[in-house]
N, C-alpha and C positions, 0 to 999 in steps of 0.2 A: 504493500500499500504506499501511497504517498500522501503527505499533508503539505499542500502549498498554502501558506498563510501570510497574512500581513497584520493580523490582530493577535497580539500577545495574549490577551485573555482567552480567546478561542483555542490557541495553541496550548496554553496552560491546562485548560479543562480537558481537551482531547487527549493530550499526551499523558496527563496525570491519570486519567481513568484508564487509558490503555495499559499503563504500567501496573496499576493497581489490580486490574482484572487478570492480568498475566499472573501476578502473585497468587490471587485467589484461586486461579485455575491450576496452581501447582507447577507452573513453568519456571524455568531459569529465566530471570529477567535482567537484561543488560541494556545499559544506556550509554551511548557514545557522545559525550558532550564536547562541543567546540567552544561555545561562548557562554553557556549557562552555568552558573556556579552551583556546586552541590547544594548549598542552603536553599537556593531557589527551587531546585527539584524536590527537596524535602518539603517545601511549603506546598508544591503541587499535590504531593501524595497526602500530606496532612489535610489538605482542603477536601480531597476525595474521601479519605477515611471519616472525617467529620460528617460529611453529608450522608455517607452510607452507614455510619455507626460501626465502623470496623476499625481494626488496629492499623496504624500506618506501616506499610511494608518496606520502608526506606532501608532498614537493615538487611533486607533480602534482595535489594536491587544492586547489581553490580555496575558501578559507575566508573567509566574509563574515559581518558581523554581521546577524542576522535582521531587525532593525528596518530597516536600510538596504536590504534587499531587499524585504521585504513592505510597508514604509511609507516610501519614500524622501522623500515630501513631508510627513511627519508625520501621515498618515492612510492607512488601508487601503482599496484599491479592487480587488475581484476581478478585474475586467476588465484593469486595468493590470497586475496580477500575472500573469494568464495571458499577457498580452503579453510580459512579461519572461521567462517560461518558454519561450514560443515563440522568442524571440530567443536564449535560451541553446541551445536545440536547433539552430537554424540556424547559429549561430556555431560550435557543435561540428562540425557536418558540414563547414562551410567550412574549418575547421582541420584536416580530414582525419581527425576522430575518428569512430568507429563510431556514436556517439550521445551522448545526455546522461544523466547520472545525478546526481540531487540528493537531499539529505535536509535537512529543516528541523526545528529545535526550535520547537514551536508555543506555547510559554510566552509569547512576545511578546504573544499575543492576550489575556493576562490583565492587561495593563497600562493598560487603559482608553483605548487609542489610538482616535481617531475611525475609525469603519468596521469596527472589529474585531468588531462584532456580526454582520458579514456573512461571518465565517470559514466557517461550514458551507455557505453558497451557493458559496463559492470551491471548497471541497473537492469538492463534487458536480460542479462544472464542469470541474475537472481531467480527469475521465474523458472529457469530450468533447474536451478539448485533446490528450490523448495518442493519440487515434485518428488525428488528423492530424499531430502532431508527436510521434513515439514517444520520449517522455522517461520514464525509470524514476525514480519518486519514492517516498520514504518520509517520511511526516509523523509525527513523534514526539510523543506525548502522555503526559505524566506523570500517571498516575492519582492521585498524592498531591496534585496541584495542580488538576486539573480535575474539576468535579462530574459526578455520574453521568449527569445529563440530557444533558450536552454529549458525554460519552463515547459514550452510546447514539446520538446523532446522527452522531458520527464513525464508528461502525461501519456505520451505514446508508449511508454515502456512499463507502466504500473497498471495492472489489471483492476485494482481497487484504489479508491481514494477516500479520504476523510473530508466531508463537506459539512460545515456547521455542526460538527460533532457526530455526524452520522457516516457509517461506512456504506459507500455506493459503488456499483459497478461503473467503471470508467468507459465512456463511449468512444474515447480516442485511443484506446489500447490496441496495440498490434502485438501478436505473439512474436517471440524472438526471431523465428525464422522469417516471418513476414518483414519485420523491422530491418533485419540485415539484408534480406533480398531487395528491399526498396532502396537501401543504401548502396546497392550494386555490389555487395560482397556477402559471403556466407561465413559466419563465424563457426559453422558446423562442417566446413568442407572448404573447397577451393572455389572461389568466384561465385558468381550468382547463377 
């Protein structure tokens, strides 16, 4: 899924609830933060737990710096990141969790990190990954920071999106094979 937002209150409510529901579903929950401080994420979860009358799951949420997850060697490689997601899923299952739930702030990709130009390729390939390693993921895109062309590409590679707190099917989505074929190449073989 993707969340394209320009309203921080909407983001806070959507992502806070998403993380809390993962914890309640016994998933391993991980959050890859780029600009949001730990205290703010704690307040999101506290707000959800107060409204639901449940305990705050903050101690159960793995909070990691986005760059250390997406670019641990100072560069971004889609295949390596997909391997890390696969490992996250398998570790969650090995730990007795129902599955893995992650959310990442994608603003790290705006910092000129080598390989970050491959972000959309990675986003398209996540859909292949989750078929084999059922991980629930929300990629967060700040519409005030990403340009319109990038956001259109983001829409084309996410089958689901969060709109006003609701998960909806994305009418702009293209399956990975279609997306790469339209670009004149195949990620799954040679050429289109």
